[in-house]
C-alpha positions as CSV (number, residue, x, y, z in Angstrom):
1,M,-58.5,-17.3,-18.2
2,K,-55.6,-16.5,-17.4
3,K,-56.9,-14.6,-14.1
4,F,-58.4,-17.9,-12.6
5,V,-55.2,-19.7,-13.6
6,A,-53.0,-16.8,-11.5
7,E,-55.6,-17.5,-8.8
8,L,-55.4,-21.0,-8.7
9,I,-51.3,-20.6,-8.4
10,T,-51.9,-18.4,-5.7
11,S,-53.8,-20.6,-3.8
12,M,-51.4,-23.0,-4.5
13,L,-48.8,-21.1,-3.0
14,D,-50.1,-21.3,0.0
15,N,-49.9,-24.7,0.6
16,I,-46.5,-24.8,-0.3
17,I,-43.6,-25.3,2.9
18,I,-40.4,-23.7,1.8
19,D,-37.6,-25.9,4.2
20,V,-33.5,-25.2,4.0
21,I,-32.4,-29.2,3.6
22,I,-29.9,-29.8,5.4
23,T,-28.9,-33.6,5.3
24,L,-28.1,-34.8,2.1
25,L,-30.9,-36.6,-0.1
26,P,-30.6,-39.3,-2.2
27,I,-29.7,-38.0,-5.9
28,D,-33.3,-39.1,-7.1
29,Y,-35.2,-37.1,-4.6
30,V,-33.0,-34.1,-5.1
31,F,-33.5,-34.4,-8.5
32,F,-37.4,-35.0,-8.1
33,T,-37.4,-31.5,-6.1
34,M,-35.4,-29.8,-9.0
35,I,-37.5,-30.6,-11.4
36,S,-40.7,-29.6,-9.0
37,V,-39.3,-26.1,-8.3
38,I,-38.3,-25.4,-12.4
39,L,-42.0,-26.3,-13.3
40,L,-43.3,-24.2,-10.8
41,V,-41.3,-21.1,-11.4
42,F,-41.9,-21.7,-15.2
43,F,-46.2,-21.6,-14.5
44,I,-45.3,-18.4,-12.3
45,L,-43.8,-16.5,-14.9
46,C,-45.9,-17.3,-17.4
47,F,-49.5,-16.9,-15.7
48,A,-49.2,-15.4,-12.3
49,K,-48.7,-11.6,-12.5
50,R,-45.2,-9.8,-11.9
51,P,-45.5,-8.4,-8.4
52,L,-45.9,-11.8,-7.5
53,A,-43.0,-13.3,-9.1
54,T,-41.0,-10.8,-7.5
55,K,-42.7,-11.3,-4.2
56,I,-41.4,-15.1,-4.3
57,S,-37.8,-14.2,-5.8
58,V,-37.3,-11.8,-2.2
59,Q,-38.5,-14.1,-0.1
60,A,-35.1,-16.4,-0.2
61,P,-31.8,-14.6,-0.2
62,P,-29.6,-15.4,-2.7
63,N,-27.0,-16.9,-0.8
64,V,-29.2,-19.6,1.1
65,T,-30.4,-22.6,-0.9
66,V,-33.5,-23.1,-0.7
67,I,-35.6,-26.3,-2.0
68,V,-39.0,-26.0,-2.1
69,L,-41.2,-28.7,-1.3
70,V,-44.8,-28.8,-2.7
71,T,-47.0,-30.5,0.2
72,P,-50.7,-31.7,0.8
73,Q,-52.4,-29.0,2.9
74,A,-52.5,-31.7,5.9
75,Q,-49.0,-30.9,7.9
76,T,-47.4,-33.1,10.2
77,N,-45.2,-31.8,13.3
């Protein structure tokens, strides 16, 4: 079961877009994204294997503030 959940989370992570938010957003939206990031990290630490979690934490430099936005598969550019 844990392997299935880890594969599910891995496939979900392929659809996640990491954006650096420059402009100020409404507080509700920022709060919602912070909750989403906290839940995402919680599920990664609970279910995913350790190399996956370390790879995700290494991707973002520590001195850059990154907000993870969970978006649908379809992207509008």
